[in-house]
N, C-alpha and C positions, 0 to 999 in steps of 0.2 A: 210601818215604823221599821228603822234599819237596826240590824245586830251589830254591837258593837263588838271590832276584833280583836281578838288577845293574842298576842304571839307567846309561843312557847317561852323565850329565852328572856323574856319581861317578867313571867309568873316565875321562872327559876330565878331569876336575880331578886323577886319581890320576897322569896321565902329564904333565900342564901342570905340572909341579912349579915351572916360575919364574913360573907366573898372568901368562902374556902372553895368552892369552886365543886361542890359535892354537895347531895342534901341526905340528910340523915332518915330513917324510917317513917316518921312523923310528917317532916317536910315533902318527902315524896309523897305519900299518901294524899299529903293539903293538892299537890300539883295534880293527881292524878283526879281527886274529884273537881276540881275546877274544870277539867275538860271532860268529866265522864262524872256529872251530878249523882246517876242512882249506881256508882261503883261500890260495891259490898267489901267487908273486910277482906274477905278471900279474894277480891280481885287484886286489890291493894297488895297483898300478901303474892300472889301469883306473879304481878307486876314488878317486886321486887328479886324476886327470885330469877326472872330472867334476865334484868338489868346486872345482876352480880355476879360477875365475871372473877370476881376474886375468893369469893366466900366471906367477904367481912360483915355481910349485915347479920351474921348470925343465922341458928335454926330455930 
């Protein structure tokens, strides 16, 4: 059985339904769990903080 390949950009576009060019926290969590199904809420939050270069995600 072959595995289906999923591209990050395709999942991003699927989650960015309003074509804003960025994901909110909930959407980012969905993206992360698509690629890392065992990710916990703490993993998602850590990932958000790593990517938030301007502090717009809040604390």
